[in-house]
Each structure stands twice: as structure tokens, then as C-alpha cells.
C-alpha positions in Angstrom: 0.0 -0.1 -0.1 1.2 3.6 -0.7 1.7 6.4 1.9 -1.4 7.8 0.4 -3.6 5.1 1.2 -2.3 5.1 4.9 -2.9 8.5 5.9 -5.1 9.6 8.9 -8.2 11.8 8.7 -6.4 14.5 11.1 -3.6 14.6 8.6 -6.1 14.9 5.7 -8.5 17.8 7.6 -5.8 19.4 10.1 -8.1 22.4 10.5 -11.2 20.3 11.9 -11.0 20.6 15.5 -15.1 19.5 15.7 -14.3 15.9 15.8 -11.7 15.9 18.5 -13.3 18.2 20.3 -16.3 16.3 20.0 -14.8 13.2 21.0 -13.2 14.8 24.1 -16.4 16.2 25.3 -18.5 13.1 24.8 -15.4 11.1 27.1 -16.0 13.6 29.6 -20.0 13.6 29.7 -19.8 9.8 29.9 -17.7 10.3 32.8 -19.9 12.7 34.2 -23.1 10.3 33.3 -22.1 7.3 34.6 -20.8 8.7 38.4 -23.7 10.9 38.7 -27.3 10.1 39.8 -29.4 9.2 36.8 -32.6 8.1 38.8 -34.2 8.9 42.3 -36.8 6.6 43.2 -39.2 7.5 46.4 -41.5 5.1 47.8 -43.6 6.0 50.7 -40.9 4.2 53.2 -37.4 4.8 51.5 -35.8 7.0 48.5 -33.1 5.6 46.7 -30.6 7.2 44.3 -28.9 5.1 41.3 -26.1 6.3 39.5 -25.5 3.7 36.4 -22.4 2.7 38.0 -24.0 2.3 41.2 -26.8 0.6 39.9 -24.6 -2.1 38.3 -23.4 -2.7 41.7 -26.5 -3.0 42.9 -28.1 -5.4 40.7 -24.9 -7.6 41.1 -25.2 -7.6 44.7 -29.0 -8.3 44.5 -28.3 -11.6 42.7 -28.7 -10.3 39.3 -25.3 -10.6 37.5 -26.9 -11.4 34.0 -28.3 -8.4 34.1 -25.5 -6.4 35.7 -23.4 -7.3 32.8 -25.9 -6.6 30.0 -26.5 -2.9 31.6 -22.3 -2.7 32.1 -21.4 -4.0 28.7 -23.9 -1.8 27.1 -23.5 1.3 29.6 -19.6 1.3 30.6 -17.4 -1.1 28.1 -19.4 0.0 24.6 -19.2 3.6 25.2 -15.7 3.7 26.0 -14.5 1.2 23.5 -16.7 3.5 20.6 -14.6 6.8 21.5 -11.5 4.8 21.7 -12.5 3.6 18.0 -13.6 7.1 17.0 -10.1 8.6 18.2 -8.0 5.9 16.6 -10.1 6.3 13.4 -9.4 9.9 13.3 -5.8 9.7 14.5 -4.3 6.5 13.0 -2.9 6.2 9.4 -4.7 3.3 8.2 -5.8 2.2 4.8 -9.3 3.9 3.7 -11.0 0.2 3.5 -9.7 -0.9 7.0 -11.1 2.9 8.2 -14.8 2.9 6.2 -15.3 -0.8 7.9 -14.3 0.5 11.3 -16.9 3.4 10.7 -19.8 0.8 9.3 -19.7 -1.6 12.5 -19.7 1.4 14.8 -22.8 2.9 13.1 -24.4 -0.6 13.1 -23.7 -0.9 16.8 -24.7 2.9 17.4 -28.5 1.7 17.1 -27.7 0.1 20.9 -26.6 3.5 22.2 -29.5 5.0 23.6 -30.4 1.6 25.5 -29.6 2.9 28.6 -31.9 6.4 28.4 -34.6 4.1 27.2 -34.4 1.8 30.3 -34.5 4.7 32.8 -37.4 6.3 30.4 -39.1 2.5 30.8 -38.7 2.6 34.4 -40.1 5.9 35.2 -43.0 5.4 33.8 -43.3 2.2 34.9 -43.0 3.7 38.8 -45.1 6.8 37.7 -48.2 4.4 36.9 -47.8 2.9 40.6 -49.3 4.3 43.3 -46.8 4.0 46.2 -43.8 5.2 44.4 -42.5 8.1 42.4 -39.3 7.8 39.8 -37.5 11.2 38.8 -34.7 11.5 36.3 -31.7 13.0 37.6 -28.9 15.1 35.8 -26.4 12.0 35.2 -29.1 10.5 32.8 -28.9 13.8 30.8 -24.9 13.8 30.7 -25.4 10.6 29.8 -27.9 11.0 27.0 -25.6 14.0 25.6 -22.2 11.6 25.5 -24.1 9.3 23.5 -25.7 11.7 20.9 -22.4 13.7 20.7 -20.4 10.3 19.9 -23.3 9.6 17.4 -22.6 13.0 15.7 -18.5 12.4 15.8 -19.3 9.0 14.0 -21.6 10.6 11.5 -18.9 13.1 10.9 -16.0 10.6 10.9 -18.0 8.6 8.5 -18.7 11.6 6.2 -15.2 12.5 6.0 -14.1 8.9 5.4 -16.4 8.2 2.5 -15.2 12.1 0.7 -11.8 11.2 1.4 -11.9 7.8 0.1 -12.7 9.1 -3.2 
């Protein structure tokens, strides 16, 4: 392969600051979204506030290792891996075919990115339907959701650049 086919998108587009900025901001929001409270459930006798990380720990401790593993994968591992691959696609000098394959894979898996936000929404709706409890979304879900949306935007921008650069 010639050096022309192994050039980074950053080398081709050195003035594009939006993509690395989206990746960095998305990573910061992800960390905050994982640690900050995402949901508060008030029952007549108790109030519980959960972050995504404390929810995973709580599921594991309550004998739900499969569910804890699924939430851990889609909430922690997948978003971190996605951001790492986005940074790699932006910075690495790889063949266009490899870059496009990585981006197609990210776009395909990206459909699962909002799974956590959806789960919290379902919990809030189901608890609000009950008479003895009340659920309230907390700021962590907004940070997490913003992280997902920014990473989806970065994926779309990188995909567009990769398609144009490969011509």
C-alpha cells in the first residue's frame, strides 16, 4: 500500500477541530453520566438514588449478574470502546477500507447507544404508573444522553469525511 492510502483523517483535515472536540467532550460527559445520579425512586418508606455504576453494583449484589453484565457492557464498555475507536479512526494512519469498515461497524452498533436512556425512561414511566412510588430522572441521565448523542454525531461526521476522502 502506498503512503497515500495510509494517511490519517487528521492529516487530511488538520483544521477540523470539531471531531476531536466532540470525542473529548463526549468522553467527559460519559464519565460524569456514569458517576452522577441518573434516577431517584421515592417510595413511601424509602428514597433511593442510583447512578449507572451504583445501579450495576446493586444489580450484581442483589443476585442479578446477567442483567448487571448487560448494563455494564452497554453502559460502560461499549461507549468507552466506541470513543476509543473514534479517536483511532481520526488519528491512525490506516487503509481507507479498514477505516470505512470500522466506521460501518460503529454505525451498526450505534443503534444500541441509547439503550440506557430508554431503560431509565421505561423505569420512570412504570414507577409513575404505581401509586406507592415516584421516580425522577436526575442530571446524570442527561449527561449520559448528551455523551451518546455527541459520539453519534462524531461517528456521522467521521463517516462522511471517510467517504469523501476515499474518493
